[in-house]
N, C-alpha and C positions, 0 to 999 in steps of 0.2 A: 770279801778278798779279791774281787775279781781286777783285772789287770791294771785297770786306771786306778783303783783304790791302793795299790801297793806303792805309791809315788815315793819318791826320796823325802818328800816332806813329812813322813809318818815314820821316819828311821828311829825314833823311840819305841816305837812299836816295835810301840810294839807291837820157883818155889824151890826155896833150895830144895834139889832132887834127893829124895828119900831112897835107901838102900833097901833092898828087898831083905824081910825078916825071915824067910824061910830059908833052911839050908838048901841048898843046891839051885837057888835062884839067884843068878849074878844079877849085879846092880845094874840099872839101865845106862848106856854110854852118856859120857856128858853131854849137855845140851837137848838129851832127846827125853821129853816129858810122858808119862805115862797117857793111856788114852783118857779121854774125857768120859766120867762116869756119871755127872750130874745131868739130870733130864727131869727139868720141873716144869709144872704146868705155868702158864703165864701169870696167873695172879700170885704164885710164889716169887716168882722170879723179881716182878713189880713189887712185891711188900719188901722184899730183902733190901733193896735201894731205897724204900720210901722209910724204911724202919731206921735205916742210918740216916737219913737226911733230917727225919725228925727229932730224932736223936740230939742234933744239933741246936739247941734252944739257947744259944748264945752268941753273942758278937764275936766272931773269928777274926784274929789277925794273922796274917802272913806276913812276917819280916824277912828281911834279906831277899826281896823280889829279885832275880835277874831276869832280865830279857836281853835276848841275843837272836840274830839272824842275819838274813839277806833278804832284800826288799829289790824285785823289776820294776824300774821305771817304765813310763810309756816309749823310752827311746829303746828298750832292752838292756840300758845299763844295770850292772848288778851292784847294790850297794851294803855295805855291812854296817851294824850297829850293834851297841851294847849301852843298857842301860839297867838302872837299880831303882830300887823302889819299895813299897809298902801297901799292901792290899787288906783292906776290912770288908767282912761281908756277914748280914742277917738275915737269916730267910724270912721271906721268898726274894725282895728284890732292893734289898738295902745293900748299896755296892759303894765302895769308894777305892779307886786305886792311883796312885801318882808314881810316875817313872819318871826320872831325871838324867842328862847325859851331861857332862861338864861344860862340853862345846855347843850342846844344839837346844837345848833348854828342857822344856817340861810338857808332859802329858797328864791330863786329868781325865778319868774314866769314872763315872758317877750315875748312879741309879737310885729313886725311893719310889714310894707307893705310885707316885703321881707322873712322874716322867725321868727321862734318861738325858745325858750328856755326854759329849765326848769334846775335851777342850785342848786344843793344840795351843800351847803358850810358848810359840816359838818367834821367830823375827816377824813375821805375817800372823799374827793371833787368830784362830777360826774357832768357833763355838758351834758345835751341831747338837741340836736339841728337838725332843719330841715327845708327846705323851703317850704311856702305854697304851691306851684305850683308842689311839688314832694312829699307831705307829704304821708307815709305811712298809712294804715288805722289803726284804733285805737287797733286792734285784734293783730297787727303786731308789736307792741311797746312795751317797759317796762316803761315808764315814769308813774309814779302814776296819775298824773292829767295832761290831754294835756291843754295848753293854749286855743286851738281852743273849746274845751267843757268848759272851765271856761266862754268862750265868750257867748257862748248859755246861761249859767245860769246866767248872769247877767241880762237875759231879753230884752236887748237894741238892738239888732241886726234885721236889717232888714229882712222879711220873704219874700219868692216869690210872686210877685203881684198875682199871679194866681195860681189856684190850679186845679189838674185835666188835664193838659196839657201832652204833650208827654215830659218824662223825669223829671217832676214836682212832686209836692206832693200830695197825695189823702186828700180832706177833707170828714170828718164823724162827725155826731152831736151824742154826749152822753147825758147822764142826767144832769151833771153839768158842762160838757166841750165840746168845739169842738176840732176836733183832725187834725192835719196835719202830714201826714205819708210820710215819707221820704223813697227813695229807692236807694240802691248801689248794685255794683256786688261784687260777693266773689270770693276767690282765685280759686274756679272752674268756674268762669265765669257765674255763676246763680244769678238772680236779688234777692235780699231780702230786707224786712223793716229792714232800720239801724237805724231810728230814729223817733221819736212820740213827736211832741210838743203839750200839752194840754195847751187850752186857755179857759180862766174860762167864764162861761155864766152868771156871776155876774159880778157887777162892781168890777175892775176898768175894766175887760174884756181885761186882758193882759196873758202874759204866767204865768202858773202857774205850769207847770211840764214839766221836759224833760226826756224821756228814752231812752235808748242806747241798740241796739240789735247785735248780734254776728251774723256770716253766718250761724248757724244753727237756728236761728230764735230765740232764748232765750235773754230774757233782762239781761243786765249784771250790769246796773249802771242805777240810778233814781236822779233826782234832784227836789226838791221841792223849788219853789220860794215862798216866803210869806211876810205879812207886808209891802205892796207897800205904798209908801209915797213919797211926792214932793221932790225932788233936793232942797235944800237950794235956796231960791229966784228965783225960776222957776215953771214953771207948768208940768216938766216932772216928771213922777212917776217911781221908782226904787224900787226894794225890800231890804230889810234891813236883811232878814234871808234868809239863802241858805241852806237846808237840802241834804246832798249827801249822799246815800247809796248805798253799794254794795248789788247787788240780788245774789251773789257767796258766801257769807259768811256774817258774822255778823259785819263787817266793815262799820263805819259812820264819818262823818264829818258834823259839824256845822260851817257856817261862819257867823257871824254878824256884821253890820257896824253900829256904833254907831254915826256918822254923815258923812252926804254926801251932797257936795256941789261942785258948779264949782271953778276950781282952776285958778290963774293967775300965775303959776310958769313956765315960760318957759324952765328952765335950767332941768327940770325933763324930758321933751320929747327931747330935744337935748341930754341930756348927759345919761339918762338911757333906752330910748325907740327907738329913731332913730338911736342910736348906743349900739350894742348887747354888751354884757361883753367881747367875743373876740376882737369885735372891740375896745373896750376900753383897751385892752392891759391886761386884768384880767387874772390872773394865776386861770385858772378853773378847773384845775386836769384832770381826765378821760374825753377824748370828746367821747360821743355816738352819731352818726349821726343817725337821723331816717328817712333820705329822702329814697323815694322807688327807688331801682335800677332801671336804665335806661333800 
């Protein structure tokens, strides 16, 4: 979501406080939470997230997806948008989301084990695609919102089992969150912090924020995961609201899911996920490859 990526062409883009039980202890004032008491080691923090993710052994359907926000174009003009659609997801990489607007057209975002795509089905169709194994870095691509970032923002991906090891994330404890800091190599070969995953120190102890950084060390995009609730008829918790913010301009997107449940629709995966639009023979318009050169 660099400034140039938030263009108008992407307009579709898209505890309860308890009373003290001891006589003489007054209830906390409204809006004030009790101090955090959870102080778990890294492996426990990670396992809580991973156990919730592993329990989602089915195809998830999020219906009534609502995408709204404001995008800042290169000229500085802000444009509002509203779109609706549906999202399907099966761990680890099977993803399909379609958003539509009555006037502007549609956006399709997808991913399977081999590749990902972002298809703008607008007046001038554009089709961004690449293979996971050869994916260019985020700052090297022009796609407004990459599917791999969206997978992070759903909060249902497994985290590395251990922190602090060679090449793995580091672990830190903050006032309200635990932090896993991930690192990568920039174009100059130097290592930099590329992503931070914040995990709440309050129930449900799941991913509550993801922040992305560029090679200069500056954060450029952040997503807040809110309102975790069980997926219908399961014990798996998933966020119902995702707030995405550009940290380079005033662009923002909110995604809301009105209902989330397991899906028994095999055709979606067979026809819309396991086969990309190119493999389905769709006329996708201009094709933009996002693979890193060999």
